[in-house]
C-alpha distance (Angstrom), angle and dihedral (degrees) to the residues before:
residue distance angle dihedral
M1 . . .
A2 3.85 . .
F3 3.81 122.3 .
D4 3.75 94.3 -107.9
A5 3.87 91.0 51.3
R6 3.79 91.3 51.9
L7 3.76 90.3 46.8
A8 3.81 90.6 51.9
K9 3.81 89.0 49.7
A10 3.76 91.0 49.8
F11 3.83 88.8 56.2
G12 3.84 90.9 51.0
L13 3.80 94.7 -108.6
D14 3.76 103.8 159.2
D15 3.80 119.1 138.9
A16 3.83 94.3 -68.8
G17 3.79 91.0 42.5
W18 3.75 93.7 52.9
D19 3.82 89.9 50.4
R20 3.88 89.7 53.0
H21 3.79 92.6 45.6
A22 3.89 88.7 50.5
N23 3.79 87.3 66.2
P24 3.81 101.7 112.5
W25 3.81 89.9 -131.7
S26 3.88 89.4 60.2
G27 3.77 95.5 46.7
W28 3.81 96.7 45.7
S29 3.74 96.7 39.2
R30 3.79 91.2 51.8
L31 3.83 92.1 46.4
V32 3.80 95.7 49.3
T33 3.78 100.2 37.4
G34 3.79 100.4 43.6
W35 3.83 101.2 82.5
P36 3.72 99.0 29.9
V37 3.85 89.9 55.0
I38 3.76 93.1 45.8
I39 3.78 92.8 47.1
A40 3.85 91.7 47.9
V41 3.77 92.8 51.3
G42 3.75 93.4 43.7
W43 3.84 93.4 50.7
S44 3.85 93.9 40.0
R45 3.73 89.8 72.3
L46 3.86 86.8 73.4
W47 3.78 90.0 62.6
I48 3.82 105.9 27.7
G49 3.78 101.2 25.9
W50 3.87 115.5 -161.2
W51 3.78 91.7 7.0
A52 3.79 86.3 77.8
V53 3.83 88.6 74.4
P54 3.87 93.6 70.1
L55 3.76 87.7 46.1
G56 3.72 91.0 51.1
L57 3.76 90.8 51.0
L58 3.82 90.1 50.2
A59 3.77 89.7 49.8
A60 3.78 92.3 48.9
F61 3.82 90.0 49.5
W62 3.86 90.0 51.4
L63 3.87 91.4 50.4
W64 3.79 89.8 47.5
R65 3.77 97.1 44.2
N66 3.69 100.0 40.4
P67 3.73 98.6 87.0
L68 3.83 90.8 59.7
S69 3.80 96.3 40.1
F70 3.78 99.8 90.5
P71 3.74 137.7 59.6
P72 3.91 117.2 -95.8
A73 3.78 117.1 -78.5
Q74 3.79 113.6 -94.4
G75 3.82 95.8 -134.7
D76 3.71 139.1 -44.7
S77 3.84 98.9 -76.2
H78 3.75 92.9 109.8
W79 3.85 121.6 79.4
M80 3.79 92.7 -134.9
S81 3.76 92.0 50.4
R82 3.81 91.1 54.5
A83 3.72 90.6 44.7
V84 3.85 95.1 53.9
W85 3.81 91.1 45.8
G86 3.85 86.6 48.8
E87 3.76 87.5 53.6
R88 3.77 89.3 52.8
L89 3.80 88.9 53.4
W90 3.78 90.2 48.8
I91 3.86 91.0 51.1
R92 3.87 90.8 47.3
R93 3.82 93.6 45.3
A94 3.75 94.1 118.1
E95 3.89 92.7 52.0
K96 3.78 100.4 39.4
D97 3.76 110.1 54.4
G98 3.72 90.3 -77.6
G99 3.73 92.3 -45.1
G100 3.74 89.2 -81.7
L101 3.86 92.1 -64.2
A102 3.76 94.6 131.2
E103 3.77 96.7 48.6
A104 3.78 90.2 42.9
G105 3.76 90.9 55.8
L106 3.89 90.1 -128.6
A107 3.75 121.4 145.5
V108 3.85 118.3 -133.6
W109 3.80 92.5 -137.0
K110 3.72 92.0 62.2
F111 3.77 90.8 60.7
H112 3.78 90.8 47.1
G113 3.72 91.7 46.7
W114 3.77 94.1 59.0
N115 3.86 90.0 46.9
V116 3.82 91.0 50.8
L117 3.81 92.2 50.7
A118 3.84 90.6 46.3
G119 3.86 88.4 51.5
L120 3.78 93.0 48.6
G121 3.81 90.0 49.7
A122 3.81 89.8 49.0
L123 3.82 91.0 52.3
V124 3.92 90.9 52.4
A125 3.81 90.2 46.7
I126 3.79 94.3 49.7
Y127 3.76 89.9 47.5
G128 3.83 88.0 53.5
I129 3.76 91.3 48.5
V130 3.84 93.2 50.2
M131 3.80 94.2 44.5
F132 3.83 95.7 36.6
D133 3.79 89.5 -121.0
V134 3.90 106.3 157.6
I135 3.78 95.1 -163.6
A136 3.74 97.5 47.6
C137 3.82 90.7 43.4
F138 3.76 97.2 53.3
S139 3.75 99.5 33.3
G140 3.69 90.9 50.5
A141 3.81 92.3 47.9
L142 3.77 91.9 48.1
A143 3.79 91.4 49.3
S144 3.83 90.5 49.3
V145 3.77 93.5 47.9
F146 3.81 94.2 47.3
A147 3.78 90.8 47.7
R148 3.74 90.3 48.4
I149 3.85 88.6 52.5
G150 3.78 87.4 52.7
F151 3.76 91.3 52.5
V152 3.80 92.5 47.9
A153 3.81 90.4 48.2
R154 3.84 88.4 55.1
C155 3.78 88.7 49.4
E156 3.87 91.3 53.1
T157 3.72 89.7 49.7
L158 3.81 89.6 50.1
Y159 3.81 91.8 52.6
R160 3.81 95.4 47.9
R161 3.84 92.5 47.4
A162 3.84 94.7 42.5
V163 3.81 91.7 49.2
A164 3.79 90.2 49.8
V165 3.77 88.9 59.0
H166 3.85 96.5 33.1
P167 3.86 107.3 33.0
D168 3.84 89.3 177.3
W169 3.77 89.5 67.0
R170 3.87 90.9 66.8
R171 3.76 111.3 122.9
G172 3.82 134.7 -149.2
Q173 3.74 142.8 70.5
D174 3.80 95.8 -88.2
T175 3.89 89.4 56.7
G176 3.76 100.1 46.7
R177 3.83 97.0 -94.5
T178 3.75 94.3 -98.0
G179 3.65 134.8 146.7
A180 3.78 136.2 28.1
């Protein structure tokens, strides 16, 4: 099992979990709160010392629990819903005929490239948090967020193109919740 599949499993993303995470509120709230919460907790140790540890645990719980905190998506009309279901296809690419990558005309390296950029930005941001370097902290976080948005955009394209070739992979309650 690939790392991303193990990570999805750790977050409880089975079929029902992916449908809940595809709720636009889940996808967007996780994207926009992730780094601000991490930065706030990391920098709070300057002012509150060891009390930052329980805040860090609370932040980690939020980031872990978020994908399952919303009701299932009501169809694939929202961009973020399609993106999350595209990410599911990406993660299941080994099981599901390449996850539709070949039919979608999408290269695997483009997905990996966005993830590498997001990881490098995260390293810079973490360095900035540890060293209290404002420029490194925020530039790394911004780079990570923008790279993550690039990855999510590729996943949305994957979903749209894969569903065009395999209509039975369409997800959501208004479409019979079949597929991927």
